[in-house]
N, C-alpha and C positions, 0 to 999 in steps of 0.2 A: 636540425632535421636532416635525416638522411634523405638523399634523393630518390632512393628506392624504397622508402618506407611503405610497408604493406597497406593496401586498401581493402576494405570489406564492403561488399554490396549490402545497401540498406534499402529495402523495399518500402516505399512509402504508402499512404493510405490509399492511393488510387492506382497502385501497381507500378509506379515509377521507380526506378532505381537509382541510388547515388553512391558511387564509390567515395569512401570516406576513409581517412586513416583513424586509428583508435582515438588520437588526440582530438582530431576534428570532430568525431562522433560524440566524444565526451563534452567538447566546447559547445556543440549544437544542442545537445540534452541540456546542458546546464543553461543555455540562453533560452531554450523552450521552456524550461521548468519555472520561468518567471510567470508563465500562464500554465495552469493545471490542465488546459484543453487542448492546445495547438501545437502538438508535437510532430516532429519530422515523421514518426511512424509509431506504431502501436507498441505498447509495453512489451507485448509478445515478441514482435520483431527485433526490438532494440535488445532485449535479453538474449535472443537466438544469436544475435551477432556477437554479443559479449561472451557467449559460451563457445565461440568458435575456438578451434585449437590455435593456440600462440597469441590469442587476443591478450595484450598486456594487463596484467591483474590489476595494477594501480588505477587504469582507467575503467576496467570492468567493475571494480569496487566502487569508484565514484559514480558511475552511471546507475549501479543498482541502488545505491543510498539515495540517489535523487529520485528514482522511481519509487522507491518505498515511502519517502517523504510526500511525493505527489499523491500517491493513492492515500496516505493518511489523511491528507487535506480533503481528497475527493470523498472519503467516508463520511465526512461531516458536512458534505454538500450535495447529498443524494437528490435534493429537490431541483438541482440545476443538472440537466442531462450534458454528459461529455461524451466524446467519441471514444468508444471502447470497443475491443473484440471480446468475444465470449472467452477466449483463451487468456486473457489479460490477467484474470485473477490468479491462475496457475502461475503465470509469470512473475507476479508480485509475491507470491508465496514462495517461489523458488528464490527469489532475491533474498527474502526474510531468512530462509534456511541456509542459503550459501554464504551469507555474510558471517565473518568470524566475530564471535561473542566476546572477544578480548580487547576489542578497539572500542575506545571511550565514545568516539563519534557514533559507531555502529550501535552501540548499546543504547544510547539517546534515540537515534532514529527507529530502532525496533521497539523502544518503549513508547515512542509517539505513536507508532503505527498500532500497537497493541491496544493502547489508550483510545485511540480514534475507533477502533472496532467496537470496543466495549461501550464507548460514549455514544455511538451511533445506535446501538441496541435501544438506549433510553430515548432516543429521538425519533426513531423511524420503526414501523412494523416491517415485516418483510416486503412490503409492496407500497408503503405510503408514509407520510409524516405522521408521527404518533400524536394523538390529541387525547391527552390524558384528561379524566374526568375532573380530577383534583390536582390543582398545582400550588398548593399552599407550602408552607415551610416543612410540615410533615412529609409530604410527597418528595420534596427536594432532599431531605435528609435521608429518606429510604433510598432514592436514586444515588446519592453521593456514597452512601454506605455500601451499597451494592457494587458500584463501580470500583471502590477501593477493593473490597473483598475479592471480586474477580481478576482485577488485576495483580493482586498479590498472589492468587492461586496460579496464574499462568505465566508471569514475568520470568521465572526462572526455568520454565521447561525448554529443553534443547529443541524438540521437535512439537510442532503443534499442527493438528489437521483442522485448518481454518474452516473448511467447509462445516465439518462436525462442530467445531467450536460455535460457529454462527447459529446452527440449529440448537445447541445445547443452551447458549446464552439467551436467545429468544424464549424458549420454553421457560427457563429458569426466571428471566426477568418478569415474564407475564405471571408466572406463579406467584412471585413475590408481591407484585403490584395488586393482583387479584385477592391475595390474603389481606391486604390493607385497605381494599376498597369497601 
């Protein structure tokens, strides 16, 4: 480690700042990722720091992968509140789009995130846990077929407008379910 390694100011949840090297920030985010809720700072702030000029790419990529993985987990736990800023969604989408789709680990985490978004549509309405009227094998098959079809439709797209995707998926899933109700 260089004695004069660059430090980046990270602003925490309560406005406190910490000067951290890229490696220390990566290590802290990695440690924080053991809990999807108690991070040093918001995803928005961590991505902002990663996007600073000369922030080392290997640490930025690692941090963005951790963020994407965390938010994939949170998509499937919406009934449990977590600390988030309204801008975190945009930060997560930025992670998704800025990571190279040529790396096997990146591909797996992107697929996990996309799968979680699609799965969440079948679990939650836009505001609460979804309580379907029918939950038998036919309903489960309809859900599984729909999730697979949507994953196949979107997995190879280079750019995804996730806000629009959410709207489209909710409308499409409701249409499919209502057709079979």
